[in-house]
N, C-alpha and C positions, 0 to 999 in steps of 0.2 A: 041069857048068855049071848044069843044072836045079836040083840040090841047093843050089848056092851062091846062086842067085836066091831059092830058097825060104827059106833061112836069112836073107838080107838082108831080105826082105819081112816075115818073122816078127819080126826085130829092130826094124825100123821101126815095125811095128804095136804091139809091146810098149812101145816108148818113148813113142809117142803116147798110147796108152790108159793106160799106167801112170804118166803124168806127174803130179808133185806140183807145185802152184803155190801162191803165197802168197795170203792174203786180199786184200792190196793189189793184186795183179795182177788178180784177178777183179773187184775194185771198179772198175777202170779200163776194163773192156770193156763193150760194150753187151750187154743180156740175151740177144739171139738172134744176134748176130754179133760177130766179132772176139774171141771168147773162146777160150782154150786148151781143148783137149779133155783135161781133167784128171780123173784118177780120185780125187785127193785134194787138197782145198783146205785147206791147213794154215796155222796161225798161226805161220809161220816166224819172224817178227820179235817174237813175244810181245806183239803189240798188244792182245790181249784181257785180258792180265794186270792192267792198270791198273783195269779195271772190277770185277774179282773182289773179293767181300767184301760187307759190310753197309753200307748207306747209309740215312740217316734225314733227313726233312725234313717240312715241313707246308705246306699250301696251303688257303685258304678254310675254316679251322677243322678240317681233317682232318690226322691224322698218318699219314705214309707211311713204311714200312720196306721197303726192297728188299734182296734178297740175290741176288747173281749168282755162278754157278759156271761154270767153263770145262769144256766137254765136248769130247773129242777123238775124231776118227775116227767121226763120227755119220753114219748114212745107209745106204742100200741099195747102189745102183749107184755113186753118186758120194759120197765121204766128205767131210765138212766138220768143221772145228773151229768151235765156236760157244759163245755164252753161253746159259745157261738162267737165267731170272729167276723169282724168287718175290717176292710183294708181300703186305704186310699193311696194311690201312687201318682206322684207328680214328677215330671222331668225337671231338668235344671232351669228351664224357662218358666216353670210354674204351670205348665199345661197338664191337666189331669188326664192320665192315661188309663186309669182304672179306678172305679169308686163304687163300692157296694154298701155305703153307709146308709142309704135310704131304702135298701131292700128289706122287705118284711122278714121277720124271723122265720116264718114258714117257708120262705123261698131262698133262704141263704144257703150258699154252697161252700161254707167254711165252718164245719162243725166238728166238735170234739168226738174222739173215739174212746181212748183210755190212755193210761200211762203205759210206758214200756215196762218190762219185767223188773228192771233195776230202779224204777220209779224216778229216774233222773230227767225224763222228757215226757211231755204230754203229746200224744199223737192226734192230729186233726186231719180230716179229709178236706181237700181244697179243690175247687173247680173254678178256673178262670173263664173268660168269655170267648176263648178261641177254640170253639168246638171243632173236633176233627183233627187237631194237631197236638194231641197228648198234653193238653193243658189241665190235667187233673192228676192228683196223686196225694201224697202225704206230706204234711208239714210237721216237723218235729220242733216243739216249742220247749225251750229250757230256761230255767232260772236257777242259778247256783245259790245255795244257802248263804254263802259268804257275800254275795252281791245281789240282794233282793230287789234292787231297782234297775237291774240290767237283765235283759232278756235276749235270747238268740232264737232265730227261726231259720230252719234249713228245709227247703222243699225238694222232694224227690218225685218225679213223674211216676205214675203207676205202671204204664206199659209202653210198648213201642209200636203200636198199630196206628197208622194214620189213615184218614179217609179222604184226604184232599191234598193238593200241592202245598207242602209246608216248607219249601226251600228257604224262605226268609223268616221263618217262624222262631219266636223266642217265647218261652213260657211267661205268663203274667208275673209270677214270682220267679226270681232267678233260680235256675236249675242247679241244685247241689252247691249253692253258695250261701254262706251264713250271712244273715242280716242281723246286725247288732242294734238293739233298741234300748231306749232309756224311758223309764216310767215318767209320765207327765203329771 
């Protein structure tokens, strides 16, 4: 009887800890409550695939080129499927102002988090290279079902604490302005 109880407890523990859930399921739960105890948050429905590829657009005289790849099974204790983003920004004269295309995946500072609850936008963490001047936050990436070759990105800095003189500072991605992009 003792052995049977041990086997049942082990089986229940393994199922709970080893559970695979979808990105959509995790998007529906609150961050600290009502979330499944999953070991792998997987893109079961291939919802990230529509973002993969190269996208180009311009805003305020700058040209933006984004490239997104899907990475699977990323993380230490809890594995996630996510997007990794790369961006190249050039000004009207063709001068490169920012480029992380050659940055190794392990050092990239533009990574996916998950979908918003309504599943209309994918949330990504972004850090530019202007350390100390609020050049990090969240980029909301959207593709409407009716326009699958059009994407919009809207960046929101995470906080308002600066550690240096930032009087002439502008975020790497425009702050709270939508960049419209077209699939290449």
